[in-house]
N, C-alpha and C positions, 0 to 999 in steps of 0.2 A: 296547805295547800296541796299536801298529803292526799287528803282525804277528799280535794276537789278534783284531784287528776283518779283516784281509785273511782269516784261517782260517774266520772266521766269515760272511762274504762266499762264500766259494767254498760252505761248506756250504750255504749260504743255495739257490747258484745248483743245488746238485747236486739238492737237494731238491725244486728247482721243476721238472728236467727232467721230462717226459713224453714220451709217444709223439707227441705231434703238431710234435715233431721232424721227423717223417719226412715234413710235409706239403711237397708236390710233384712234380714231375715227376723220373722218372731213368732213365737208359736204361741200353744195353749191348749189344754184340756178342755172341751166345751160341751155345753149340750147343744145337741142339731133335731131341736124341734123333738126332745123326749130321747134321742138317739145319743149314747155316749160318743163323743166324736173328738177329733184332734181338729183344731183350727189353725190355720197358716197362713200369713203374709208375707209377702216378699214387696219391699219397696226397691226400687232400682231406678238409674237414670233412663231416660228415653234415648230414641232415635236421634234427639236435638239436644243442646244443652239445655234448653228450656223446658224440657220436658221431665216429668216426675211418672212412672207407673208403679201399679201395684196388681201383684196377683195372689186372689186370695182363695184358699181353698177349704173344704171342710169336708174330712174322711173317718170311715167308721174307727174307732177304736177296737172294735171285733176282729173286724177282715180287712181295713184298712181301704174299703171300695168308698169310692168317689159319691160323696153326697151332694155337691153345690162347688161349683168352683164358678171366679168371675174374676173380670181383666177391670183394669180402668187405666187411662193414660190424662193426665193433667198438665195444664200448659201454665207454668208457676213463670209470670213475668217480675218485673222489679217490685211491684208493691205488694200487696199482701191478699188482694183477690185470683181467681184462679178459674179456671173450668177446664171442663175436657168432656169425655166420654166414656159411659162405663157400658159392659158388656156381659152376659152370662150365660149359664149351662141351662136355666130357666128361660131363655131365649130374649131375654130382657134388653133393651140398648137402650139406654140414658142418658139424656146431656147431664153436666155435672158442674154446678158452681157452687164455690167453695171459697172461704176466708182463713187466712192463717191468721192466727193470733194467741200470743201467750201459750207459744209450744203446744196450741190445739188447732188442727186443720177440720173445719165444719165446713160436710159437704151437704149440699141441698139437690137429688138427683129427682127426675123424671120432668113431666113437663102438666100445667094443671089442664083438669078434664083427663086426666089417665093416673095410672100409678106414681105417687110421689114418696119420697122418704127423706129422712136425713139420718149422716152418720156422722159421729163426732170422733177422732182420733185425737187422742189428749196424750201427751207424754207426761209422765208423773215425774215427781222427787225422785224416786227410788229407782232409776233408769228401766220403768217398764211401760206400755203400751195400753192404757183402755181404749177398748174402742162401744160405742152404743150406738144401735140402730135402732130408727125409729120410722113407722110408716104414717100416712096421711090419711085419717080417716074421714067421715062427713064434714066434720067441724073439730077434730083435736086430733093431737099428735099421740102414738100407742107403742110404746119400746117394744121390741119384740125380740131383740138379744141384745147380750151385755158379756164383754171377754175382756180379761186384763191380761194380756202375752208378757212372755220374756223373752227377750234377744234369744236368738238361738243358734248363734254363729259361732 
């Protein structure tokens, strides 16, 4: 009987897991296209209870100068599919379509016929956040960045 109760509690906890697990500040040393940099992500609640936002920055380790920044806002419904928008210092504005599964947010950004990509935010078993980015070429995905973040709060 006890094992049934424990299993039920574990399944309940897994079912209640959601992308709001990403909330907080994350940082890591990173390589920004050949430049030693500091990458930061700040996940916070949006203007509505159903929104999750991310503020992403890459700054030079040498002098703290901004290399790149972007912001995203996701609508988080009761299920595991999310949508939203991304905009960044490169001038891009992309629609977002994402899925939350097993402590991983996989986001597809962009539209067919234009720039498209995929970003995976995966919470690891040791409390870190692994972020991997790909862009879609003519026929295949090409990874262009991977950073493993620590909580910086």
